[in-house]
N, CA, C and O atoms as a GROMACS GRO file, in nm:
protein
  412
    1MET      N    1  -3.040  -4.868  -0.619
    1MET     CA    2  -2.974  -4.925  -0.738
    1MET      C    3  -3.039  -4.842  -0.858
    1MET      O    4  -2.972  -4.798  -0.952
    2LYS      N    5  -3.182  -4.825  -0.845
    2LYS     CA    6  -3.258  -4.743  -0.956
    2LYS      C    7  -3.206  -4.588  -0.958
    2LYS      O    8  -3.218  -4.516  -1.057
    3LEU      N    9  -3.154  -4.553  -0.850
    3LEU     CA   10  -3.102  -4.405  -0.854
    3LEU      C   11  -2.978  -4.398  -0.946
    3LEU      O   12  -2.958  -4.299  -1.016
    4LEU      N   13  -2.900  -4.497  -0.945
    4LEU     CA   14  -2.785  -4.494  -1.038
    4LEU      C   15  -2.809  -4.498  -1.189
    4LEU      O   16  -2.732  -4.455  -1.275
    5ASN      N   17  -2.924  -4.555  -1.208
    5ASN     CA   18  -2.961  -4.574  -1.350
    5ASN      C   19  -3.004  -4.439  -1.416
    5ASN      O   20  -3.004  -4.414  -1.536
    6TYR      N   21  -3.040  -4.361  -1.319
    6TYR     CA   22  -3.086  -4.234  -1.386
    6TYR      C   23  -2.974  -4.130  -1.399
    6TYR      O   24  -3.000  -4.029  -1.466
    7ILE      N   25  -2.844  -4.143  -1.337
    7ILE     CA   26  -2.768  -4.068  -1.356
    7ILE      C   27  -2.669  -4.100  -1.479
    7ILE      O   28  -2.614  -4.210  -1.482
    8PRO      N   29  -2.646  -4.008  -1.576
    8PRO     CA   30  -2.588  -4.030  -1.699
    8PRO      C   31  -2.431  -4.096  -1.677
    8PRO      O   32  -2.365  -4.081  -1.574
    9ARG      N   33  -2.392  -4.163  -1.780
    9ARG     CA   34  -2.285  -4.247  -1.765
    9ARG      C   35  -2.155  -4.176  -1.741
    9ARG      O   36  -2.065  -4.225  -1.673
   10TRP      N   37  -2.147  -4.039  -1.810
   10TRP     CA   38  -2.030  -3.963  -1.802
   10TRP      C   39  -2.009  -3.898  -1.660
   10TRP      O   40  -1.895  -3.871  -1.622
   11LEU      N   41  -2.121  -3.875  -1.582
   11LEU     CA   42  -2.109  -3.824  -1.455
   11LEU      C   43  -2.059  -3.934  -1.346
   11LEU      O   44  -2.015  -3.902  -1.235
   12LYS      N   45  -2.069  -4.046  -1.387
   12LYS     CA   46  -2.016  -4.166  -1.290
   12LYS      C   47  -1.854  -4.187  -1.316
   12LYS      O   48  -1.780  -4.260  -1.251
   13SER      N   49  -1.823  -4.112  -1.416
   13SER     CA   50  -1.655  -4.133  -1.435
   13SER      C   51  -1.569  -4.097  -1.305
   13SER      O   52  -1.584  -3.993  -1.240
   14LYS      N   53  -1.494  -4.179  -1.282
   14LYS     CA   54  -1.398  -4.163  -1.154
   14LYS      C   55  -1.298  -4.042  -1.198
   14LYS      O   56  -1.248  -3.977  -1.106
   15TYR      N   57  -1.272  -4.015  -1.303
   15TYR     CA   58  -1.180  -3.904  -1.349
   15TYR      C   59  -1.242  -3.776  -1.322
   15TYR      O   60  -1.181  -3.682  -1.272
   16LEU      N   61  -1.376  -3.774  -1.360
   16LEU     CA   62  -1.455  -3.645  -1.354
   16LEU      C   63  -1.476  -3.619  -1.200
   16LEU      O   64  -1.443  -3.512  -1.150
   17ILE      N   65  -1.530  -3.719  -1.128
   17ILE     CA   66  -1.524  -3.701  -0.982
   17ILE      C   67  -1.399  -3.661  -0.896
   17ILE      O   68  -1.404  -3.585  -0.799
   18ALA      N   69  -1.279  -3.729  -0.948
   18ALA     CA   70  -1.178  -3.688  -0.890
   18ALA      C   71  -1.132  -3.549  -0.939
   18ALA      O   72  -1.074  -3.482  -0.853
   19GLY      N   73  -1.148  -3.496  -1.052
   19GLY     CA   74  -1.127  -3.368  -1.100
   19GLY      C   75  -1.197  -3.267  -1.026
   19GLY      O   76  -1.144  -3.169  -0.975
   20ILE      N   77  -1.320  -3.296  -1.023
   20ILE     CA   78  -1.415  -3.194  -0.933
   20ILE      C   79  -1.375  -3.191  -0.790
   20ILE      O   80  -1.379  -3.084  -0.729
   21ALA      N   81  -1.334  -3.307  -0.727
   21ALA     CA   82  -1.281  -3.314  -0.583
   21ALA      C   83  -1.161  -3.225  -0.570
   21ALA      O   84  -1.140  -3.147  -0.477
   22PHE      N   85  -1.083  -3.246  -0.677
   22PHE     CA   86  -0.945  -3.175  -0.670
   22PHE      C   87  -0.975  -3.025  -0.684
   22PHE      O   88  -0.915  -2.951  -0.606
   23ILE      N   89  -1.053  -2.973  -0.767
   23ILE     CA   90  -1.082  -2.842  -0.783
   23ILE      C   91  -1.161  -2.777  -0.670
   23ILE      O   92  -1.144  -2.658  -0.641
   24VAL      N   93  -1.246  -2.855  -0.609
   24VAL     CA   94  -1.307  -2.807  -0.485
   24VAL      C   95  -1.199  -2.791  -0.368
   24VAL      O   96  -1.201  -2.692  -0.294
   25TRP      N   97  -1.110  -2.886  -0.355
   25TRP     CA   98  -1.021  -2.878  -0.255
   25TRP      C   99  -0.916  -2.760  -0.270
   25TRP      O  100  -0.876  -2.702  -0.169
   26MET      N  101  -0.873  -2.728  -0.386
   26MET     CA  102  -0.778  -2.640  -0.427
   26MET      C  103  -0.862  -2.493  -0.416
   26MET      O  104  -0.800  -2.386  -0.407
   27CYS      N  105  -0.982  -2.499  -0.417
   27CYS     CA  106  -1.052  -2.358  -0.410
   27CYS      C  107  -1.090  -2.320  -0.285
   27CYS      O  108  -1.100  -2.200  -0.257
   28PHE      N  109  -1.116  -2.420  -0.195
   28PHE     CA  110  -1.174  -2.388  -0.074
   28PHE      C  111  -1.085  -2.447   0.049
   28PHE      O  112  -1.082  -2.381   0.153
   29PHE      N  113  -1.031  -2.539   0.042
   29PHE     CA  114  -0.981  -2.619   0.162
   29PHE      C  115  -0.818  -2.603   0.173
   29PHE      O  116  -0.760  -2.619   0.280
   30ASP      N  117  -0.753  -2.572   0.057
   30ASP     CA  118  -0.602  -2.580   0.069
   30ASP      C  119  -0.567  -2.439   0.134
   30ASP      O  120  -0.644  -2.343   0.139
   31ARG      N  121  -0.452  -2.444   0.176
   31ARG     CA  122  -0.383  -2.337   0.258
   31ARG      C  123  -0.355  -2.221   0.164
   31ARG      O  124  -0.333  -2.114   0.220
   32ASN      N  125  -0.352  -2.223   0.039
   32ASN     CA  126  -0.334  -2.129  -0.054
   32ASN      C  127  -0.455  -2.115  -0.141
   32ASN      O  128  -0.448  -2.112  -0.264
   33ASP      N  129  -0.583  -2.104  -0.062
   33ASP     CA  130  -0.714  -2.092  -0.144
   33ASP      C  131  -0.716  -1.965  -0.211
   33ASP      O  132  -0.632  -1.875  -0.205
   34VAL      N  133  -0.839  -1.969  -0.285
   34VAL     CA  134  -0.873  -1.833  -0.367
   34VAL      C  135  -0.892  -1.734  -0.306
   34VAL      O  136  -0.844  -1.630  -0.352
   35THR      N  137  -0.960  -1.730  -0.196
   35THR     CA  138  -0.969  -1.605  -0.112
   35THR      C  139  -0.845  -1.554  -0.064
   35THR      O  140  -0.832  -1.431  -0.062
   36LEU      N  141  -0.743  -1.636  -0.019
   36LEU     CA  142  -0.632  -1.589   0.034
   36LEU      C  143  -0.527  -1.520  -0.087
   36LEU      O  144  -0.442  -1.433  -0.067
   37GLN      N  145  -0.557  -1.582  -0.204
   37GLN     CA  146  -0.477  -1.532  -0.320
   37GLN      C  147  -0.536  -1.378  -0.367
   37GLN      O  148  -0.464  -1.284  -0.404
   38TRP      N  149  -0.672  -1.375  -0.357
   38TRP     CA  150  -0.722  -1.235  -0.353
   38TRP      C  151  -0.677  -1.131  -0.267
   38TRP      O  152  -0.642  -1.020  -0.304
   39LYS      N  153  -0.680  -1.172  -0.150
   39LYS     CA  154  -0.622  -1.086  -0.057
   39LYS      C  155  -0.484  -1.059  -0.070
   39LYS      O  156  -0.446  -0.948  -0.031
   40ARG      N  157  -0.389  -1.150  -0.124
   40ARG     CA  158  -0.247  -1.117  -0.152
   40ARG      C  159  -0.247  -1.038  -0.260
   40ARG      O  160  -0.158  -0.953  -0.260
   41ILE      N  161  -0.329  -1.040  -0.366
   41ILE     CA  162  -0.321  -0.960  -0.463
   41ILE      C  163  -0.353  -0.815  -0.452
   41ILE      O  164  -0.287  -0.728  -0.508
   42SER      N  165  -0.460  -0.792  -0.376
   42SER     CA  166  -0.504  -0.652  -0.324
   42SER      C  167  -0.395  -0.601  -0.232
   42SER      O  168  -0.375  -0.480  -0.237
   43GLU      N  169  -0.325  -0.670  -0.154
   43GLU     CA  170  -0.215  -0.611  -0.074
   43GLU      C  171  -0.109  -0.581  -0.158
   43GLU      O  172  -0.046  -0.476  -0.140
   44LEU      N  173  -0.078  -0.665  -0.255
   44LEU     CA  174   0.031  -0.637  -0.351
   44LEU      C  175   0.007  -0.501  -0.425
   44LEU      O  176   0.104  -0.426  -0.443
   45LYS      N  177  -0.102  -0.470  -0.462
   45LYS     CA  178  -0.152  -0.354  -0.531
   45LYS      C  179  -0.118  -0.244  -0.436
   45LYS      O  180  -0.039  -0.156  -0.470
   46LYS      N  181  -0.173  -0.245  -0.314
   46LYS     CA  182  -0.160  -0.138  -0.210
   46LYS      C  183  -0.014  -0.098  -0.193
   46LYS      O  184   0.024   0.019  -0.197
   47LEU      N  185   0.073  -0.212  -0.173
   47LEU     CA  186   0.218  -0.198  -0.174
   47LEU      C  187   0.293  -0.121  -0.278
   47LEU      O  188   0.384  -0.041  -0.260
   48GLN      N  189   0.229  -0.167  -0.407
   48GLN     CA  190   0.294  -0.108  -0.532
   48GLN      C  191   0.264   0.037  -0.539
   48GLN      O  192   0.343   0.119  -0.586
   49LYS      N  193   0.141   0.067  -0.487
   49LYS     CA  194   0.114   0.225  -0.477
   49LYS      C  195   0.194   0.308  -0.370
   49LYS      O  196   0.227   0.426  -0.386
   50SER      N  197   0.221   0.235  -0.265
   50SER     CA  198   0.287   0.294  -0.166
   50SER      C  199   0.436   0.294  -0.209
   50SER      O  200   0.504   0.390  -0.176
   51GLU      N  201   0.486   0.204  -0.272
   51GLU     CA  202   0.610   0.213  -0.330
   51GLU      C  203   0.630   0.334  -0.422
   51GLU      O  204   0.730   0.405  -0.416
   52LYS      N  205   0.528   0.351  -0.508
   52LYS     CA  206   0.538   0.478  -0.608
   52LYS      C  207   0.549   0.604  -0.524
   52LYS      O  208   0.636   0.690  -0.542
   53LEU      N  209   0.458   0.610  -0.434
   53LEU     CA  210   0.450   0.729  -0.352
   53LEU      C  211   0.595   0.761  -0.283
   53LEU      O  212   0.649   0.871  -0.283
   54MET      N  213   0.645   0.648  -0.226
   54MET     CA  214   0.775   0.672  -0.147
   54MET      C  215   0.881   0.697  -0.249
   54MET      O  216   0.972   0.774  -0.215
   55SER      N  217   0.885   0.649  -0.361
   55SER     CA  218   0.991   0.680  -0.474
   55SER      C  219   0.978   0.833  -0.506
   55SER      O  220   1.079   0.901  -0.523
   56GLN      N  221   0.854   0.885  -0.513
   56GLN     CA  222   0.830   1.022  -0.548
   56GLN      C  223   0.884   1.103  -0.429
   56GLN      O  224   0.954   1.201  -0.451
   57GLN      N  225   0.856   1.069  -0.311
   57GLN     CA  226   0.903   1.144  -0.187
   57GLN      C  227   1.042   1.152  -0.178
   57GLN      O  228   1.097   1.258  -0.150
   58ILE      N  229   1.123   1.017  -0.207
   58ILE     CA  230   1.249   1.033  -0.205
   58ILE      C  231   1.322   1.106  -0.311
   58ILE      O  232   1.436   1.147  -0.289
   59SER      N  233   1.263   1.124  -0.428
   59SER     CA  234   1.323   1.206  -0.524
   59SER      C  235   1.295   1.366  -0.498
   59SER      O  236   1.372   1.455  -0.532
   60GLY      N  237   1.185   1.381  -0.440
   60GLY     CA  238   1.174   1.515  -0.411
   60GLY      C  239   1.256   1.556  -0.284
   60GLY      O  240   1.293   1.672  -0.271
   61THR      N  241   1.282   1.466  -0.196
   61THR     CA  242   1.376   1.508  -0.072
   61THR      C  243   1.522   1.510  -0.132
   61THR      O  244   1.595   1.602  -0.093
   62LYS      N  245   1.576   1.415  -0.229
   62LYS     CA  246   1.690   1.452  -0.285
   62LYS      C  247   1.722   1.559  -0.350
   62LYS      O  248   1.833   1.610  -0.335
   63SER      N  249   1.627   1.611  -0.434
   63SER     CA  250   1.633   1.739  -0.501
   63SER      C  251   1.638   1.855  -0.408
   63SER      O  252   1.702   1.958  -0.430
   64GLU      N  253   1.558   1.828  -0.295
   64GLU     CA  254   1.565   1.932  -0.181
   64GLU      C  255   1.700   1.952  -0.112
   64GLU      O  256   1.742   2.062  -0.079
   65LEU      N  257   1.768   1.828  -0.090
   65LEU     CA  258   1.882   1.820  -0.024
   65LEU      C  259   1.990   1.874  -0.117
   65LEU      O  260   2.079   1.944  -0.068
   66GLU      N  261   1.990   1.846  -0.258
   66GLU     CA  262   2.090   1.914  -0.351
   66GLU      C  263   2.094   2.068  -0.346
   66GLU      O  264   2.196   2.135  -0.353
   67LEU      N  265   1.962   2.117  -0.333
   67LEU     CA  266   1.945   2.250  -0.317
   67LEU      C  267   1.990   2.330  -0.194
   67LEU      O  268   2.028   2.446  -0.196
   68LEU      N  269   1.979   2.246  -0.081
   68LEU     CA  270   2.024   2.300   0.041
   68LEU      C  271   2.173   2.290   0.054
   68LEU      O  272   2.238   2.363   0.128
   69LYS      N  273   2.229   2.190  -0.027
   69LYS     CA  274   2.387   2.183  -0.018
   69LYS      C  275   2.441   2.294  -0.111
   69LYS      O  276   2.553   2.340  -0.088
   70SER      N  277   2.368   2.339  -0.210
   70SER     CA  278   2.434   2.429  -0.308
   70SER      C  279   2.412   2.573  -0.262
   70SER      O  280   2.502   2.653  -0.289
   71SER      N  281   2.306   2.614  -0.199
   71SER     CA  282   2.300   2.761  -0.158
   71SER      C  283   2.266   2.770  -0.005
   71SER      O  284   2.174   2.715   0.055
   72PRO      N  285   2.367   2.856   0.043
   72PRO     CA  286   2.345   2.892   0.191
   72PRO      C  287   2.216   2.978   0.224
   72PRO      O  288   2.160   2.968   0.333
   73ALA      N  289   2.178   3.056   0.136
   73ALA     CA  290   2.058   3.136   0.152
   73ALA      C  291   1.929   3.029   0.157
   73ALA      O  292   1.828   3.052   0.224
   74THR      N  293   1.941   2.939   0.097
   74THR     CA  294   1.835   2.832   0.091
   74THR      C  295   1.843   2.752   0.230
   74THR      O  296   1.738   2.724   0.289
   75LEU      N  297   1.966   2.717   0.281
   75LEU     CA  298   1.982   2.669   0.404
   75LEU      C  299   1.923   2.736   0.516
   75LEU      O  300   1.850   2.685   0.601
   76GLU      N  301   1.965   2.862   0.509
   76GLU     CA  302   1.909   2.945   0.607
   76GLU      C  303   1.756   2.950   0.632
   76GLU      O  304   1.703   2.944   0.743
   77ARG      N  305   1.696   2.963   0.518
   77ARG     CA  306   1.539   2.993   0.492
   77ARG      C  307   1.493   2.860   0.553
   77ARG      O  308   1.392   2.867   0.624
   78TYR      N  309   1.555   2.731   0.535
   78TYR     CA  310   1.510   2.622   0.551
   78TYR      C  311   1.513   2.589   0.704
   78TYR      O  312   1.426   2.519   0.754
   79ALA      N  313   1.616   2.643   0.776
   79ALA     CA  314   1.647   2.630   0.909
   79ALA      C  315   1.537   2.727   0.975
   79ALA      O  316   1.464   2.684   1.064
   80ARG      N  317   1.529   2.846   0.933
   80ARG     CA  318   1.430   2.940   0.994
   80ARG      C  319   1.278   2.882   0.991
   80ARG      O  320   1.200   2.890   1.086
   81GLU      N  321   1.251   2.824   0.872
   81GLU     CA  322   1.105   2.783   0.872
   81GLU      C  323   1.088   2.636   0.946
   81GLU      O  324   0.997   2.617   1.026
   82LYS      N  325   1.169   2.547   0.916
   82LYS     CA  326   1.131   2.422   0.982
   82LYS      C  327   1.168   2.400   1.118
   82LYS      O  328   1.099   2.330   1.192
   83TYR      N  329   1.282   2.461   1.158
   83TYR     CA  330   1.330   2.431   1.299
   83TYR      C  331   1.321   2.575   1.381
   83TYR      O  332   1.371   2.585   1.493
   84MET      N  333   1.266   2.666   1.326
   84MET     CA  334   1.231   2.817   1.418
   84MET      C  335   1.369   2.858   1.454
   84MET      O  336   1.382   2.897   1.570
   85MET      N  337   1.467   2.856   1.384
   85MET     CA  338   1.600   2.919   1.436
   85MET      C  339   1.607   3.054   1.414
   85MET      O  340   1.530   3.105   1.333
   86LYS      N  341   1.694   3.125   1.479
   86LYS     CA  342   1.705   3.268   1.464
   86LYS      C  343   1.850   3.318   1.481
   86LYS      O  344   1.936   3.251   1.538
   87ARG      N  345   1.868   3.425   1.433
   87ARG     CA  346   2.017   3.498   1.455
   87ARG      C  347   2.010   3.545   1.610
   87ARG      O  348   1.909   3.544   1.679
   88ASP      N  349   2.136   3.585   1.647
   88ASP     CA  350   2.155   3.610   1.783
   88ASP      C  351   2.085   3.746   1.811
   88ASP      O  352   2.023   3.763   1.916
   89ASN      N  353   2.096   3.851   1.709
   89ASN     CA  354   2.037   3.991   1.737
   89ASN      C  355   1.869   3.990   1.701
   89ASN      O  356   1.811   4.097   1.685
   90GLU      N  357   1.801   3.870   1.691
   90GLU     CA  358   1.664   3.886   1.645
   90GLU      C  359   1.583   3.815   1.760
   90GLU      O  360   1.644   3.742   1.838
   91ASP      N  361   1.449   3.836   1.772
   91ASP     CA  362   1.356   3.810   1.852
   91ASP      C  363   1.251   3.726   1.766
   91ASP      O  364   1.197   3.777   1.668
   92LEU      N  365   1.223   3.601   1.804
   92LEU     CA  366   1.136   3.529   1.730
   92LEU      C  367   0.989   3.513   1.795
   92LEU      O  368   0.974   3.470   1.910
   93PHE      N  369   0.890   3.548   1.719
   93PHE     CA  370   0.767   3.551   1.772
   93PHE      C  371   0.678   3.439   1.686
   93PHE      O  372   0.670   3.447   1.563
   94ILE      N  373   0.619   3.346   1.752
   94ILE     CA  374   0.539   3.250   1.686
   94ILE      C  375   0.400   3.268   1.698
   94ILE      O  376   0.352   3.278   1.811
   95ILE      N  377   0.340   3.273   1.612
   95ILE     CA  378   0.180   3.308   1.605
   95ILE      C  379   0.129   3.174   1.549
   95ILE      O  380   0.161   3.128   1.439
   96THR      N  381   0.041   3.114   1.640
   96THR     CA  382  -0.035   3.001   1.586
   96THR      C  383  -0.178   3.027   1.590
   96THR      O  384  -0.223   3.101   1.678
   97THR      N  385  -0.259   2.970   1.498
   97THR     CA  386  -0.412   2.989   1.505
   97THR      C  387  -0.473   2.856   1.512
   97THR      O  388  -0.428   2.760   1.448
   98ASN      N  389  -0.576   2.850   1.591
   98ASN     CA  390  -0.652   2.732   1.604
   98ASN      C  391  -0.754   2.724   1.516
   98ASN      O  392  -0.832   2.819   1.510
   99SER      N  393  -0.769   2.628   1.445
   99SER     CA  394  -0.866   2.634   1.331
   99SER      C  395  -1.013   2.619   1.394
   99SER      O  396  -1.110   2.646   1.323
  100LEU      N  397  -1.026   2.586   1.500
  100LEU     CA  398  -1.153   2.568   1.570
  100LEU      C  399  -1.200   2.711   1.599
  100LEU      O  400  -1.320   2.735   1.584
  101THR      N  401  -1.128   2.794   1.634
  101THR     CA  402  -1.186   2.940   1.677
  101THR      C  403  -1.180   3.021   1.578
  101THR      O  404  -1.244   3.125   1.594
  102ILE      N  405  -1.113   3.007   1.457
  102ILE     CA  406  -1.135   3.102   1.341
  102ILE      C  407  -1.255   3.035   1.249
  102ILE      O  408  -1.259   2.917   1.213
  103LYS      N  409  -1.338   3.123   1.224
  103LYS     CA  410  -1.440   3.084   1.125
  103LYS      C  411  -1.514   3.210   1.050
  103LYS      O  412  -1.601   3.189   0.966
   0.00000   0.00000   0.00000
């Protein structure tokens, strides 16, 4: 009983105790607690960066596609470089270098 006399009256308020209990519950024990929200925010930022990168890649691919549709010479160059295609009267030699052996 004497211990309760040393506690200030405003700390004994049931509204203050209920408010503190509510804040503690929402910050640590709720299924949408603070740590989960921080994780979701960081994941959202990563996804937004990824979205920007993907949109830049899409725009680059679209411009490359338009260039390939408009010019047959560009289409032939692209087929030769990317898919190693050749004409009937040509021989194709592929030289690869290993980065471990060349120093």
